[in-house]
C-alpha positions in Angstrom: 6.8 15.5 41.2 7.6 17.9 38.4 11.0 16.1 37.8 9.1 12.8 37.5 6.8 14.2 34.9 9.7 15.7 33.0 11.6 12.4 33.1 8.5 10.5 31.8 8.0 13.0 29.0 11.7 12.8 27.9 11.6 9.0 28.0 8.4 9.0 25.8 10.1 11.4 23.3 13.1 9.1 23.1 11.1 5.9 22.8 8.7 7.0 20.0 11.4 7.2 17.3 12.9 3.9 18.4 9.6 2.1 18.1 8.9 3.6 14.7 12.4 2.6 13.5 11.8 -0.9 14.7 8.6 -1.2 12.8 10.2 0.1 9.6 12.9 -2.5 9.8 10.5 -5.4 9.7 9.6 -4.7 6.1 11.8 -5.8 3.2 13.3 -2.9 1.2 11.8 -2.4 -2.2 14.2 -3.0 -5.1 14.5 -0.9 -8.1 13.1 -3.7 -10.3 10.0 -3.8 -8.1 9.5 -0.1 -8.4 9.9 -0.2 -12.2 7.4 -3.2 -12.4 4.8 -1.3 -10.3 5.3 1.8 -12.5 4.8 -0.3 -15.6 1.6 -1.7 -14.1 0.3 1.8 -13.3 1.1 3.0 -16.8 -0.7 0.0 -18.3 -3.7 1.0 -16.1 -3.8 4.5 -17.5 -1.4 6.5 -15.3 0.5 9.2 -17.0 3.4 10.4 -14.8 3.8 13.6 -16.9 0.2 14.7 -16.2 0.8 16.9 -13.1 -2.4 18.8 -13.4 -4.4 15.7 -12.3 -1.8 14.0 -10.2 -3.6 12.7 -7.1 -6.6 11.7 -9.0 -5.0 9.9 -11.9 -2.6 7.8 -9.9 -5.3 6.8 -7.4 -7.6 5.8 -10.3 -4.8 3.7 -11.8 -4.0 2.1 -8.5 -7.7 1.2 -8.1 -7.7 -0.4 -11.6 -4.6 -2.4 -10.7 -6.1 -3.6 -7.5 -9.4 -4.6 -9.2 -7.4 -6.4 -11.9 -5.5 -8.3 -9.2 -8.8 -9.2 -7.4 -10.3 -10.5 -10.7 -7.3 -12.6 -11.7 -7.1 -14.6 -8.5 -6.9 -18.4 -8.6 -9.9 -20.5 -7.6 -13.5 -21.0 -8.7 -15.7 -18.2 -9.8 -17.6 -16.6 -7.0 -20.1 -14.7 -9.1 -21.7 -17.6 -11.0 -24.9 -19.6 -10.5 -25.4 -23.3 -10.5 -28.3 -25.7 -10.6 -28.1 -29.2 -9.3 -30.4 -32.2 -9.0 -32.3 -31.8 -12.2 
């Protein structure tokens, strides 16, 4: 019984890295140009890479601004307007 438990534990330890590697391979690798474009967007949103004193806060705030800008610049009709019809 103990050898079965050991075999299952070893099999699980071997399978976990294989599953995580398979998941990582499904994503496309990021190119250098994509990283530079994202950094330029973050800098335009107020991120300063040399400000290490406020590092986690300033990059998170810049990422939130970039996401809000992307959400506001979507195609399609405005969802925040009002309309009147039949008058």
